N, C-alpha and C positions, 0 to 999 in steps of 0.2 A: 335114703340110700346114699352110699358113699359116692361123692362126685367122681372119684378116680375110676370106680367100677362103671358108673354111668357113662362116662366119656369113652371108656374102653369098649363097652358094648356098642355104643354109637359109631365108634371108629371101625369096628369089625363090620357093622352093617353097611357103612359107606364103602368099604373095600369090596364087599360082596356085591353091592350095587354096581360099582365100577366094572367088576368082572362080568356081571350079567349084561350091562350095557354093551360091552365089547362083543360078547357072544351073540347078542340079539342084533347088533349092527352087522355082524358077519352074516347072519341069517338073512337079513334084509338085502344085503349086497349080492350074496351068492345063492339066493333062493332058487329052488328048482323050477318054480313057476310063479305066476303072479299071485296066486292064492297063498303060497308060502310067505311071500313078501308082505301081504296084507296081515297075515297072522303075526308076523314079526313086528310090524308097526303097531298092531293092537297090544302086543306084549310090551313094546316100548312105552306106549301111553300109560299102561298100568304101572310100569316101573317108575315112570316120572312122577306119578301120584304118590307112590310109596316113598320115593326119594324126598319129595316135598314134605311128607309126613315125618320122616326122620329129621329133616331140617327144622321143622316146627319143634320137635322134641329137643333138638340140640340147642336152639336159640331161645326157646320159649316165646316165640313171636308168632302170633296166630293170624297176622295179616295176609299170609300166603294162602290161607284156606280158600279165599275167593279164586285164586289161580287154580287150585286143585279142582274146584267146581267147574271152571271153564274147560280145563283139560279133560275132565270126565265127560262133559257134554260134547266136546268136539270129537273125542274118541268114539263115543256112541254113534254120533251122526255119521262119521266117516265109515265106520264098520257097516252100518245099515245101508248107506248109499252104495258102497262097494258090493255088498251082497245083493242089492237090488239090480244094479246095472252091469254086473260082471258078465263077460262072455268067455267062452272057453279059449284057452291059449291056442294060437295057430289057426283061428277061424276068422 
């Protein structure tokens, strides 16, 4: 593949990730309730994993894959713990 096309595609992916990070951060800050904020945080964790995958493609450095695994495990554990111990808002 032509390196110029490769870098152009990765640049477009990074710009889209930046826009999605901003939108998700807004959802976390201005969420209608606590469950909306938790869903936003879960989406943020998934986007962090995808952004790290794009970083791996950009630099061809796979040492970050361990960080991706840790982020996936922490995201799973946080989602399960919030689902287990969540109470209704206002109670």
